[in-house]
C-alpha positions in Angstrom: -23.7 -38.0 7.9 -22.0 -36.0 10.6 -21.7 -32.3 10.3 -19.1 -30.3 12.0 -19.6 -26.6 12.7 -16.3 -24.8 11.8 -17.6 -21.3 12.4 -16.4 -21.1 16.1 -12.9 -22.4 15.0 -12.7 -19.9 12.2 -13.8 -17.1 14.5 -11.2 -18.1 17.1 -8.5 -18.2 14.3 -9.5 -14.8 13.1 -9.3 -13.4 16.6 -5.9 -15.0 17.0 -4.7 -13.4 13.8 -6.1 -10.0 14.9 -4.4 -10.5 18.2 -1.1 -11.3 16.5 -1.3 -8.3 14.2 -2.1 -6.0 17.1 0.8 -7.4 19.1 3.1 -7.0 16.1 1.8 -3.4 15.6 2.2 -2.6 19.3 5.7 -4.1 19.4 6.6 -2.2 16.2 5.4 1.1 17.7 7.3 0.4 20.9 10.4 -0.5 19.0 10.1 2.6 16.8 9.5 4.8 19.9 12.6 3.3 21.5 14.7 3.8 18.4 13.4 7.4 18.0 14.0 8.1 21.7 17.5 6.8 21.5 18.2 8.8 18.3 16.7 11.9 19.9 18.9 11.5 22.9 21.9 11.0 20.7 21.1 14.2 18.7 20.5 16.1 22.0 23.9 15.0 23.3 25.6 15.9 20.0 23.8 19.3 19.9 24.9 19.9 23.5 28.5 19.1 22.7 28.3 21.3 19.6 26.9 24.2 21.7 29.7 23.7 24.2 32.3 23.7 21.5 30.7 26.8 20.0 31.0 28.6 23.3 34.6 27.6 23.7 35.4 28.8 20.1 33.6 32.1 20.9 35.7 32.6 24.0 38.8 31.8 22.1 37.9 34.3 19.3 37.1 36.9 21.9 40.7 36.4 23.3 42.1 36.7 19.7 40.0 39.8 19.1 41.5 41.5 22.2 45.0 40.5 20.9 44.2 41.9 17.4 43.0 45.2 18.9 46.1 45.4 21.0 48.3 44.7 18.0 46.4 47.4 16.0 46.9 49.9 18.8 50.6 49.1 19.0 51.0 49.5 15.2 49.3 52.9 15.5 51.6 53.9 18.3 54.7 52.7 16.3 53.5 54.7 13.2 53.1 57.8 15.4 56.6 57.3 16.9 58.1 56.8 13.4 56.5 60.1 12.3 57.9 61.9 15.3 61.4 60.4 14.7 61.2 61.4 11.0 60.4 65.0 12.1 63.3 64.9 14.6 65.6 63.6 11.9 64.5 66.3 9.4 65.0 69.0 12.0 68.4 67.7 12.9 69.3 67.5 9.2 68.2 71.1 8.7 70.1 72.1 11.7 73.4 70.4 10.9 73.0 70.2 7.1 74.3 73.7 6.2 77.4 73.2 8.5 78.1 69.8 6.9 77.5 71.3 3.4 80.1 74.0 4.0 82.5 71.5 5.4 82.2 69.3 2.3 82.6 72.3 0.0 85.7 73.3 1.8 87.1 69.7 1.6 86.3 69.6 -2.2 88.4 72.8 -2.9 91.8 72.0 -4.4 94.3 73.6 -2.0 96.2 76.6 -3.3 94.8 76.0 -6.8 91.2 77.3 -6.4 89.5 80.1 -4.5 85.8 80.8 -4.0 84.7 84.4 -4.3 81.0 83.9 -3.5 78.6 81.2 -2.3 74.7 81.4 -2.3 72.1 78.8 -1.5 68.4 79.0 -2.0 65.8 76.1 -1.8 68.5 73.5 -2.4 70.2 75.3 -5.3 73.8 76.3 -4.6 75.7 78.8 -6.7 79.5 78.9 -6.4 81.7 81.5 -8.0 85.4 81.5 -7.9 88.8 81.5 -9.6 91.0 78.5 -10.4 94.5 78.2 -11.7 93.2 76.5 -14.9 90.2 74.6 -16.3 91.6 71.3 -15.2 91.4 72.5 -11.6 87.8 73.5 -12.1 87.1 69.9 -13.4 88.8 68.4 -10.3 86.7 70.7 -8.1 83.5 69.6 -9.8 84.4 65.9 -9.4 85.1 66.4 -5.7 81.7 68.1 -5.3 79.9 65.3 -7.1 81.4 62.9 -4.7 80.2 64.9 -1.7 77.4 63.3 0.3 75.1 66.3 0.5 75.5 67.4 -3.1 73.5 65.5 -5.8 74.4 67.4 -8.9 77.0 69.8 -10.3 76.5 71.9 -13.4 79.1 74.3 -14.9 77.4 77.5 -15.8 80.4 79.4 -17.2 84.1 79.6 -17.3 86.3 82.4 -18.6 90.1 82.8 -18.8 91.5 85.9 -17.3 95.0 87.3 -17.5 97.0 88.5 -14.4 99.9 90.5 -16.0 101.4 91.4 -12.6 101.8 87.7 -11.8 102.3 86.6 -15.4 99.4 84.1 -15.0 96.3 83.1 -16.7 93.4 82.1 -14.4 90.0 80.7 -15.0 86.9 82.4 -13.5 84.0 80.0 -13.1 80.5 79.7 -12.0 78.9 76.4 -10.8 75.4 75.5 -9.8 74.8 72.5 -7.5 71.8 70.7 -6.2 72.0 70.0 -2.5 70.2 67.7 0.0 67.5 70.4 0.6 66.3 70.6 -3.0 62.7 69.5 -3.7 61.1 69.1 -7.1 58.3 71.7 -7.6 54.9 70.1 -7.6 53.2 70.0 -11.0 50.0 71.9 -11.1 47.0 69.6 -11.7 45.0 70.4 -14.9 41.7 72.1 -14.1 38.4 71.1 -15.8 38.5 74.4 -17.8 41.9 73.7 -19.2 40.8 70.1 -20.1 37.9 71.5 -22.0 40.1 73.9 -23.9 42.4 71.1 -24.9 39.5 69.2 -26.4 
């Protein structure tokens, strides 16, 4: 009976298997390293592009910031100019207002039917006293005053018929109070803490 020793063959086969496994492992490591290297390079390239884009955006925002600051500065200057113009307009109105007011009152007087005997103005309140041919003429005068640009309100304080025997006439003495362009509502006093406690 012939006996064959298979031990060297098995050892060689085992070494071959180990060699194959090592080769596969090495190739796997090399492949993984190549893939990781490629992926790392790709990420580095993407990160570089993103940083470049970030820098461009920052530069663009810096340009916008300068524009915004300039716009804010211009808006402040415009607001200051408007305030100055309002002050100038107010001064011009105060300067020319009384002249225009007297002109409008004169235009409102019914000719040869009404005569003013006194005129007084204080803090936008105008008091007119005079004599008219009749009450209807006084009503016309009031309507004309209400239509005037610088007068905002007309109130009849009193009217009284008076006889003129020498002329055989009856006339109407009247007193009017008007609100003019210069009138300002008085500011209401703010309630103090003490007054609030008293109300409680």
